[in-house]
C-alpha positions in Angstrom: 16.0 42.7 -3.9 15.8 44.8 -6.9 13.9 48.1 -6.7 10.5 48.1 -7.2 10.0 44.4 -6.8 8.4 42.5 -4.0 8.8 39.3 -2.7 5.9 36.9 -3.2 5.8 35.7 0.1 5.3 39.0 1.5 2.4 41.4 1.4 1.5 44.6 2.7 0.0 45.1 6.1 -3.8 45.8 6.2 -3.0 49.5 7.9 -0.7 50.4 4.9 2.0 50.6 6.9 5.7 50.1 5.4 6.2 46.7 7.0 5.5 43.5 5.6 3.5 40.3 6.8 4.5 37.2 5.6 1.9 35.2 3.9 2.3 31.3 2.6 1.9 31.5 -0.9 -0.7 29.0 -2.7 0.1 28.5 -6.5 -3.0 26.6 -6.7 -2.7 27.3 -10.9 1.0 26.0 -10.8 -0.4 22.7 -8.6 -3.4 22.0 -11.2 -0.8 22.4 -14.0 1.7 19.9 -12.5 -1.1 17.5 -11.5 -2.1 17.6 -15.5 1.3 17.0 -16.6 1.5 13.9 -14.2 -1.6 12.6 -15.3 -1.0 12.8 -19.0 2.6 11.3 -17.8 0.9 8.2 -16.2 -1.3 8.0 -19.6 1.5 7.6 -21.8 3.1 5.1 -19.7 2.8 1.8 -20.8 3.9 0.2 -17.4 1.6 2.3 -15.4 -1.3 1.6 -17.7 -0.8 -2.1 -17.9 -0.5 -2.1 -14.1 -3.6 -0.1 -13.7 -5.7 -2.9 -15.6 -4.4 -5.9 -13.8 -5.1 -4.3 -10.5 -8.7 -2.7 -11.1 -9.3 -6.0 -12.7 -8.4 -7.8 -9.3 -10.1 -4.8 -7.1 -13.5 -5.3 -9.4 -13.2 -9.1 -9.0 -12.7 -8.5 -4.9 -16.2 -6.7 -5.0 -18.7 -8.4 -7.4 -16.8 -11.9 -7.5 -20.2 -13.6 -6.2 -21.9 -12.3 -9.4 -19.5 -14.0 -11.6 -18.6 -17.1 -10.2 -20.1 -20.1 -11.9 -20.2 -22.6 -8.6 -20.3 -22.0 -5.1 -16.5 -21.5 -4.0 -17.3 -23.8 -0.6 -19.5 -26.4 -2.5 -18.5 -29.9 -2.2 -18.6 -32.2 -4.7 -17.0 -35.8 -4.0 -17.9 -37.5 -7.4 -15.8 -34.3 -9.0 -12.7 -34.8 -6.9 -9.4 -33.5 -8.5 -10.7 -33.4 -12.3 -9.3 -31.4 -14.6 -9.8 -28.4 -16.3 -12.7 -28.2 -18.6 -16.1 -26.7 -20.1 -17.8 -27.1 -16.8 -14.6 -26.3 -14.3 -12.3 -24.0 -16.2 -9.4 -24.5 -13.7 -10.6 -27.9 -12.7 -11.4 -29.2 -8.9 -9.6 -29.6 -6.0 -9.6 -32.7 -3.5 -12.9 -32.0 -2.4 -14.6 -31.5 -5.5 -14.7 -27.6 -5.4 -14.3 -25.3 -8.4 -10.9 -23.8 -8.3 -12.0 -21.1 -10.9 -14.8 -20.1 -8.5 -12.3 -20.3 -5.6 -9.6 -18.1 -7.5 -12.3 -15.3 -8.1 -13.7 -15.4 -4.4 -9.9 -15.4 -2.8 -9.0 -11.9 -4.3 -11.9 -10.5 -1.8 -10.5 -11.7 1.5 -6.4 -11.2 0.5 -7.7 -7.4 -0.8 -9.4 -6.9 2.2 -6.7 -7.7 4.6 -3.6 -6.1 2.7 -5.5 -2.8 1.7 -6.3 -2.2 5.8 -2.8 -3.5 7.0 -1.5 -0.9 4.7 -3.4 1.7 5.4 -2.6 1.1 9.0 1.3 0.8 8.3 0.8 4.2 6.4 -0.8 6.0 9.2 1.7 4.7 11.6 4.4 5.1 9.4 3.9 8.7 8.3 2.9 10.0 11.9 6.6 8.6 13.3 8.1 9.8 9.8 6.9 13.2 10.7 7.3 13.8 13.8 11.3 12.7 13.5 11.8 14.3 10.5 10.6 17.7 11.8 11.6 18.1 15.4 15.3 16.4 14.8 17.1 16.2 17.8 16.3 13.6 20.8 12.9 12.8 19.3 14.4 11.6 16.0 17.1 9.6 17.7 14.7 7.9 19.7 12.3 7.2 17.3 15.0 6.2 14.6 16.5 3.5 16.9 13.1 2.0 17.7 12.2 1.7 14.1 16.0 0.1 13.4 15.2 -2.2 16.2 12.0 -3.3 14.2 13.9 -3.7 10.7 16.6 -5.6 12.4 14.0 -8.7 12.3 12.9 -10.3 9.4 9.2 -9.4 9.2 7.5 -13.0 8.7 9.3 -14.1 11.6 7.7 -11.2 13.7 4.9 -12.1 12.4 4.6 -15.8 13.0 5.8 -15.0 16.7 3.1 -12.5 17.5 0.3 -14.7 15.6 1.5 -18.0 17.4 0.7 -16.0 21.0 -2.4 -13.9 19.8 -4.0 -16.2 17.6 -4.4 -16.0 13.5 -7.6 -13.9 13.6 -8.0 -11.3 10.8 -7.4 -8.6 13.0 -4.4 -9.6 14.5 -3.4 -10.5 10.9 -4.0 -6.9 10.3 -2.2 -5.5 13.0 0.7 -7.1 12.8 1.0 -6.5 9.0 0.7 -2.9 9.5 3.0 -2.6 12.6 5.8 -4.2 10.5 5.5 -2.1 7.3 5.1 1.1 9.7 9.1 1.6 10.3 9.8 1.1 6.2 7.2 3.6 5.4 8.7 6.5 8.5 12.3 6.2 7.1 10.8 6.7 3.8 8.6 9.9 5.2 11.4 11.0 7.1 13.5 11.1 4.9 11.6 13.6 2.4 10.4 15.6 5.6 14.1 16.5 6.4 14.3 18.0 2.8 10.8 19.8 3.0 11.8 21.4 6.3 14.5 23.4 5.0 12.2 25.0 2.3 11.1 28.8 2.3 7.3 28.0 3.0 8.2 26.5 6.0 9.8 29.2 7.5 7.1 31.4 6.4 4.7 29.3 8.2 6.9 29.3 11.5 7.0 33.3 11.3 3.2 33.2 10.9 3.5 31.7 14.3 1.8 28.3 13.0 3.2 25.2 15.5 4.5 22.0 14.7 1.5 19.7 14.2 -0.2 22.3 11.9 3.2 23.1 9.6 3.7 18.9 9.6 -0.2 18.1 8.0 -1.1 21.2 6.4 2.2 22.4 4.7 4.6 19.5 4.7 2.6 16.7 4.1 0.8 17.6 1.2 4.3 18.6 -0.4 5.5 14.9 0.1 2.5 12.9 -1.2 4.4 11.5 -4.5 7.0 9.5 -2.2 4.1 8.3 0.0 1.9 7.2 -2.9 4.4 5.4 -4.0 5.4 3.6 -1.1 1.9 2.6 -0.4 1.6 0.8 -3.7 4.6 -1.0 -2.9 3.8 -1.7 0.2 0.2 -2.9 -0.6 2.0 -5.2 -3.0 4.4 -6.9 -0.1 0.9 -6.9 2.0 -0.4 -9.2 -0.3 2.4 -11.4 -0.6 2.6 -11.4 3.1 -0.9 -12.4 3.7 -0.5 -15.0 1.3 2.6 -16.3 2.9 1.1 -16.2 6.2 -1.6 -18.7 5.1 0.8 -21.0 3.4 2.8 -21.3 6.4 -0.6 -21.8 8.4 -0.8 -18.6 10.3 -3.2 -17.0 8.3 -6.9 -17.7 6.8 -8.0 -21.2 7.8 -10.4 -23.6 5.9 -12.9 -23.3 4.0 -11.6 -20.0 3.3 -10.3 -19.4 -0.7 -7.6 -17.2 0.3 -4.8 -17.8 -2.4 -1.7 -18.7 0.0 -4.0 -21.3 2.0 -5.1 -22.6 -1.5 -1.8 -23.2 -2.6 -0.3 -24.8 0.4 -3.1 -27.5 0.6 -3.1 -28.2 -2.9 0.6 -28.9 -2.6 0.4 -32.5 -1.6 -1.4 -32.9 -5.5 1.0 -31.0 -7.3 1.8 -33.6 -9.3 -1.2 -35.2 -10.1 -3.6 -32.3 -10.2 -1.2 -29.1 -10.8 -3.8 -26.8 -11.6 -4.7 -26.6 -7.8 -1.6 -24.5 -6.9 -0.8 -22.9 -10.5 -4.1 -21.0 -10.9 -4.1 -19.4 -7.4 -0.5 -18.9 -7.8 -0.6 -17.1 -11.1 -3.6 -15.0 -9.7 -1.4 -13.8 -6.8 1.6 -13.2 -9.1 -0.5 -11.2 -11.5 -1.9 -9.0 -8.5 2.0 -8.2 -7.2 3.4 -7.5 -10.5 0.5 -5.2 -11.6 0.9 -3.4 -8.0 4.8 -3.2 -9.0 4.1 -1.7 -12.5 1.9 0.7 -11.2 4.6 1.8 -8.3 7.3 2.1 -11.3 4.9 4.2 -13.6 4.3 6.5 -10.5 8.0 7.0 -9.7 9.3 7.4 -13.6 5.6 10.0 -14.3 6.6 12.2 -10.8 10.4 12.4 -11.8 10.0 13.5 -15.1 
């Protein structure tokens, strides 16, 4: 170190002695500048903005759909079975005479609720496992990663079907099984990021101050890996929505009379030739939401890497 200069991580001791006490520098101004640059990058990203518009539309719909549906999604109308799109029924009706447009709007609520909750559970489990494995390394890392590899060796949908067959297709069980399926994927992403961050100087400084592992993991390392976690969360949410719909399509998700998109597609496939609108509109809604989330993830990744 040059004469007259001082390491920014070192401050004089309160007693005024010649020694120095290591302290962790918190570059608040630099972090705020980085956040502003990230925000401007996201606003300039057409991919992110298109994804945000699509996702925000479906979030708004999932919360307030009951104020906008023209008909009761559960109301049966035998006199108007399998009628095509019209001014009264914009997306036509299904085999029970129910308004498809109203059921598409209502179906977003159940899908989003289950998918968001399951993704949050998967993130919590995956982040916890990834932090512990990446920080402590050694035997702990080997044991946790072998368990993760074991779970990843089986297709997620097959695990979900087997578990739901045994435990039943309740909403709670669907959330639990999807969260557990996603946890290993999140854990590997977080572990990879932690392996890099644990070698940084701020971690060494925190250790010199006497900080313990849990504190360093949650207060020092975790805030510095939020970027990859946010991108991973967005991607996982898209997969969770698709998984919920897939399970409902296979008969292991939500059951009648739920307007769930996957269930509606499954029931309407028998009328695909004579009433394709029963399947096409819920499928378009499902596809648009998943695509919107993928656009969000791509925009976030580009902004973080720029």
